[in-house]
C-alpha positions as CSV (number, residue, x, y, z in Angstrom):
1,M,0.1,0.0,0.0
2,P,2.0,2.8,-1.2
3,P,2.3,6.4,1.0
4,E,0.0,8.9,0.6
5,W,3.1,11.0,-0.2
6,A,3.6,8.9,-3.3
7,P,2.6,10.3,-6.4
8,Q,-1.4,10.3,-7.1
9,D,-3.4,10.3,-10.6
10,W,-6.0,12.1,-8.6
11,L,-7.9,12.3,-5.7
12,W,-11.6,11.4,-5.3
13,I,-13.4,14.1,-2.7
14,G,-17.4,13.1,-1.4
15,F,-19.8,16.7,-1.4
16,P,-21.9,16.4,1.6
17,H,-25.4,16.2,0.9
18,D,-27.3,15.4,3.8
19,A,-28.9,18.2,5.8
20,E,-29.6,15.7,8.7
21,E,-26.1,14.7,9.1
22,W,-25.2,18.9,8.8
23,P,-28.4,20.5,10.9
24,E,-28.2,24.1,10.4
25,V,-24.8,24.1,7.9
26,L,-24.8,21.7,5.6
27,P,-24.5,24.9,3.1
28,R,-20.8,25.9,4.9
29,A,-20.0,22.6,4.7
30,Q,-20.2,22.4,1.1
31,E,-18.7,25.4,0.9
32,Q,-15.6,24.6,2.6
33,I,-15.1,20.8,0.8
34,A,-15.8,22.7,-2.2
35,A,-12.5,24.7,-1.2
36,F,-10.2,21.6,-0.7
37,A,-11.8,20.5,-3.7
38,N,-10.9,23.9,-5.8
39,A,-7.2,23.5,-3.6
40,V,-6.2,20.1,-5.0
41,A,-7.5,21.1,-8.5
42,E,-5.8,24.6,-8.6
43,S,-2.4,22.8,-7.7
44,G,-2.2,20.7,-10.9
45,Q,-3.9,17.4,-9.9
46,E,-7.0,15.5,-11.1
47,V,-10.4,15.8,-8.6
48,R,-13.6,13.7,-9.1
49,L,-15.7,15.0,-6.7
50,L,-19.3,12.6,-5.9
51,V,-22.5,14.0,-6.2
52,R,-25.4,12.8,-5.3
53,D,-28.7,14.0,-7.2
54,D,-29.7,16.9,-9.2
55,V,-29.9,19.3,-6.6
56,N,-26.4,18.3,-5.1
57,E,-24.5,18.6,-8.5
58,A,-26.4,21.8,-9.3
59,R,-25.0,23.0,-5.5
60,A,-21.7,21.8,-6.5
61,R,-21.5,23.6,-10.0
62,Q,-22.4,27.1,-8.3
63,L,-18.9,25.8,-6.1
64,V,-16.5,24.9,-8.0
65,T,-14.1,25.7,-10.5
66,G,-14.3,24.3,-13.9
67,G,-10.6,22.3,-12.8
68,V,-13.1,19.9,-10.9
69,K,-14.4,17.4,-11.9
70,L,-17.9,16.1,-11.1
71,E,-19.0,13.1,-10.7
72,R,-22.7,11.4,-10.3
73,R,-22.6,8.1,-7.4
74,S,-24.7,6.4,-4.7
75,Y,-23.3,6.7,-1.6
76,G,-24.4,7.8,2.0
77,D,-21.9,9.4,4.1
78,V,-18.6,11.4,2.2
79,W,-15.9,10.3,4.3
80,L,-14.7,8.3,1.4
81,R,-11.4,7.1,3.4
82,D,-13.8,4.8,5.0
83,T,-15.8,3.5,2.4
84,G,-13.8,3.6,-1.0
85,P,-11.3,1.6,-2.3
86,L,-7.9,1.0,-0.8
87,V,-5.4,1.2,-3.6
88,L,-2.4,-1.4,-3.5
89,C,0.7,-1.5,-5.9
90,D,2.9,-4.4,-6.8
91,S,6.5,-4.7,-7.2
92,E,5.9,-4.3,-11.0
93,G,4.1,-0.7,-10.4
94,N,0.6,-3.2,-11.4
95,R,-2.4,-1.4,-9.3
96,A,-5.4,-3.3,-7.2
97,A,-7.9,-2.8,-5.3
98,R,-9.0,-3.6,-1.5
99,R,-12.4,-3.1,-0.1
100,F,-13.5,-4.8,3.0
101,G,-16.4,-4.7,4.8
102,F,-18.6,-2.0,6.3
103,N,-20.8,-1.7,9.4
104,G,-21.7,2.2,9.8
105,W,-18.4,3.1,12.4
106,G,-19.6,0.1,14.5
107,G,-23.6,0.1,13.5
108,K,-23.4,4.5,14.2
109,Y,-24.8,5.5,10.8
110,L,-25.9,3.0,8.0
111,M,-26.8,4.8,4.4
112,D,-27.7,3.7,1.4
113,G,-24.6,3.4,-0.9
114,D,-21.7,3.6,1.4
115,Q,-21.3,-0.4,1.1
116,T,-21.0,-0.3,-2.1
117,I,-19.5,2.8,-3.4
118,G,-15.9,1.5,-2.7
119,A,-16.6,-1.3,-5.1
120,E,-18.3,0.8,-7.1
121,L,-14.9,3.1,-8.1
122,A,-12.7,0.4,-8.2
123,H,-14.8,-1.1,-11.1
124,D,-15.0,2.2,-13.1
125,A,-11.4,3.0,-12.6
126,G,-10.3,-0.4,-14.0
127,L,-8.7,-1.7,-11.2
128,P,-9.3,-5.6,-10.4
129,L,-10.9,-6.1,-6.9
130,Q,-10.5,-8.1,-3.9
131,I,-13.3,-8.2,-1.0
132,A,-12.1,-9.0,2.9
133,D,-14.0,-11.1,5.0
134,W,-13.7,-8.7,7.7
135,I,-14.4,-4.9,8.8
136,L,-12.2,-2.0,8.1
137,E,-12.2,1.7,7.2
138,G,-9.4,3.4,5.3
139,G,-9.1,6.0,8.2
140,A,-8.6,3.7,10.8
141,I,-5.2,3.1,9.5
142,D,-1.6,4.7,8.1
143,G,1.2,3.3,6.1
144,D,4.7,4.5,6.1
145,G,5.2,3.1,2.5
146,A,7.5,0.6,4.2
147,G,5.5,-2.0,5.8
148,L,4.7,-0.2,8.9
149,V,1.5,0.7,9.6
150,V,-0.3,2.5,12.5
151,T,-3.9,2.1,14.1
152,T,-5.4,2.2,17.3
153,E,-6.8,-0.1,19.7
154,Q,-10.0,1.6,20.4
155,C,-10.9,1.0,17.2
156,L,-9.1,-2.5,15.9
157,L,-9.7,-4.0,18.5
158,N,-13.2,-2.5,19.5
159,P,-16.3,-5.7,19.6
160,N,-18.3,-3.4,17.4
161,R,-16.3,-4.1,15.0
162,N,-14.6,-7.6,14.8
163,P,-15.5,-9.3,17.8
164,R,-13.9,-12.8,17.1
165,L,-10.6,-11.9,16.0
166,S,-7.4,-11.4,18.6
167,R,-4.8,-9.0,18.0
168,A,-3.2,-11.7,16.5
169,Q,-5.1,-12.2,13.6
170,I,-6.2,-8.9,12.8
171,E,-2.0,-8.1,12.7
172,E,-2.2,-11.3,10.0
173,R,-4.9,-10.0,8.0
174,L,-3.5,-6.5,7.5
175,R,-0.1,-8.3,6.6
176,R,-2.2,-10.1,4.2
177,H,-4.7,-8.3,2.5
178,L,-2.6,-4.7,2.4
179,G,1.0,-6.0,2.3
180,F,1.7,-4.4,6.4
181,A,4.9,-6.6,7.8
182,R,4.5,-4.6,11.4
183,V,1.6,-3.0,13.3
184,L,2.2,-0.1,15.5
185,W,-1.0,-0.5,18.2
186,L,-2.0,3.1,19.6
187,G,-4.2,2.7,22.8
188,E,-7.5,5.5,22.5
189,G,-8.3,7.9,20.0
190,L,-9.8,11.9,20.1
191,I,-12.5,12.2,22.6
192,N,-15.7,12.1,21.3
193,D,-14.3,10.1,17.7
194,H,-17.5,8.7,17.1
195,T,-15.0,6.4,14.5
196,D,-13.9,4.7,18.3
197,G,-10.7,6.1,17.4
198,H,-9.3,6.6,13.7
199,V,-5.9,7.7,13.8
200,D,-6.1,9.6,10.6
201,N,-7.2,12.0,13.8
202,L,-4.4,11.4,15.8
203,G,-0.9,9.5,13.8
204,R,0.0,10.3,10.4
205,F,3.5,8.8,9.0
206,V,5.5,11.7,7.5
207,A,8.3,9.6,6.5
208,A,9.5,5.9,6.7
209,N,9.3,5.0,10.4
210,T,8.3,8.7,11.3
211,L,4.8,9.8,12.7
212,C,3.4,12.9,13.2
213,L,1.5,13.2,16.6
214,P,-0.2,16.6,18.2
215,R,1.1,17.8,21.5
216,A,-1.2,19.2,23.2
217,T,-2.2,22.8,23.3
218,G,-2.6,24.6,26.9
219,K,-3.7,23.6,30.0
220,G,-7.1,22.6,28.8
221,D,-6.3,20.4,25.9
222,P,-8.5,17.4,26.5
223,N,-6.5,15.0,24.6
224,A,-3.7,16.0,26.7
225,A,-2.8,12.5,27.8
226,I,-4.1,10.7,25.1
227,Y,-1.3,12.5,22.7
228,A,1.2,11.6,25.5
229,D,0.4,7.8,25.8
230,A,0.1,8.3,22.0
231,R,4.1,9.5,21.6
232,R,5.2,6.6,24.5
233,R,3.8,4.2,22.4
234,A,5.4,4.9,19.5
235,E,9.2,5.7,20.7
236,D,8.7,2.5,22.7
237,A,8.5,0.4,19.5
238,G,11.1,2.6,17.8
239,V,8.9,4.7,15.4
240,A,10.9,8.1,15.7
241,V,8.1,11.2,16.8
242,T,7.4,14.5,15.0
243,E,5.1,16.6,16.9
244,I,3.0,19.2,15.7
245,P,0.7,21.5,18.0
246,S,-3.2,21.0,18.6
247,P,-6.1,23.3,18.0
248,G,-6.7,23.4,22.1
249,L,-10.1,23.2,23.2
250,I,-12.2,23.3,20.5
251,T,-16.3,22.4,21.3
252,G,-19.7,22.2,19.8
253,G,-22.5,24.0,22.3
254,D,-21.2,22.0,25.1
255,R,-19.6,19.0,22.9
256,I,-15.8,18.7,23.1
257,E,-15.6,18.4,19.4
258,P,-12.7,16.1,17.8
259,A,-10.5,18.7,16.0
260,S,-7.2,17.6,14.7
261,Y,-4.6,19.0,11.7
262,A,-3.7,15.6,11.7
263,N,-6.1,15.3,9.8
264,F,-4.2,16.3,6.5
265,A,-4.8,15.3,3.0
266,I,-1.6,15.2,1.0
267,T,-2.1,15.1,-2.7
268,S,0.7,15.1,-5.7
269,H,1.2,18.4,-5.0
270,L,-0.5,20.4,-2.0
271,V,-1.0,19.4,1.6
272,V,-4.3,20.7,2.9
273,V,-4.7,21.5,6.5
274,P,-7.8,22.1,8.1
275,T,-8.5,24.6,10.5
276,F,-11.3,25.5,13.3
277,G,-11.0,29.1,14.5
278,S,-8.4,28.3,17.0
279,P,-5.3,31.0,17.8
280,H,-3.4,27.9,17.6
281,D,-4.6,27.3,12.8
282,E,-1.5,29.2,11.8
283,E,1.0,27.5,14.0
284,G,-0.2,24.3,12.4
285,V,-0.1,24.9,9.4
286,A,3.5,25.8,9.7
287,A,4.4,22.8,11.7
288,I,2.6,20.6,8.7
289,S,4.5,22.8,6.2
290,E,7.8,21.8,7.4
291,L,7.1,18.1,7.4
292,F,6.4,18.4,3.3
293,P,9.4,20.9,2.1
294,D,8.7,19.1,-1.5
295,R,4.9,21.0,-2.0
296,A,3.0,23.5,-0.4
297,T,0.9,23.2,2.2
298,V,-2.1,25.7,2.7
299,G,-4.7,25.6,5.7
300,L,-8.5,25.6,4.9
301,P,-11.6,26.4,7.6
302,A,-13.3,23.0,8.5
303,D,-15.1,23.5,11.2
304,A,-18.8,22.6,9.5
305,V,-17.1,20.0,8.0
306,L,-16.5,18.5,11.4
307,A,-19.5,19.1,12.6
308,G,-20.8,16.4,9.9
309,G,-18.3,14.4,11.6
310,G,-15.2,14.2,9.8
311,G,-12.4,16.2,7.9
312,F,-10.6,16.8,4.9
313,H,-8.6,13.5,5.0
314,C,-11.4,11.3,6.0
315,A,-13.8,13.0,2.9
316,S,-10.8,11.9,0.2
317,Q,-9.4,8.7,-1.0
318,Q,-6.2,9.3,-3.8
319,M,-5.9,6.9,-6.3
320,P,-1.8,6.5,-6.4
321,S,0.3,6.5,-9.8
322,T,1.3,3.4,-11.3
323,G,5.0,4.5,-11.0
324,W,5.2,4.0,-7.5
325,R,8.0,0.8,-6.4
326,S,7.2,-0.3,-3.1
């Protein structure tokens, strides 16, 4: 499985359409996803923005530039990181897709189209497809391109996913189906993350054996203990750690939001970082920019997207180029 910083042919992005998922903020969520799509397209990479129906497509056309391609698809949630195909490359550079069982993040959110959109995208891209017999979402894992994958115990060992599989059996399946040789197990994900602790909101590889983790910002950072535990686990496993600031305490009403700059999307020419109106936004974007000197980095508002349960990385899935070699 190529690392996300490997060359990409295009990026799929899901466009919000469900007012129940984004109560009172659907128009802003659409604007923020459109800004994400426009930024990637303007960087020189192909973007395929999925739209649901006539009304949804018309709204998207109002917001995106001509460089963004619209594709009419049947999907529920926009989180294509979890429902889209995971694309692998062999030693010859040939691509193949993998899909896994999907149960709505442990049975919490079941929407029409989410169980089939991954296979549909893989088929239309001309990729051979293998479907595995266990539950896995793409946002639950992150690979370094050299055989190491990171995940969280909260998600992959959660009884609402694969209650009959042990830790060792899950590790064996990650090897067999995605080619990973070693698993770094972090503990808990961010507080109130409805995905049960997806790792793409906590720890991201930025180079082989190098993990980017947030550090607590301010005395009231609700995830301070989680960040510290993740760093300890990574370092104990011999993984290098580089830190970025967290946004600090971000709330929606009385609820602590799982806001994280770590939910950045890496594309061929651009890294897109979600921002939340935090006083630490500028520092967070600058820290991530230093990790990717070979491409531009931009911060874009994502507070309305977060209100629906995710971020820019969650809403996208890349098609790696055929030239990548492990």
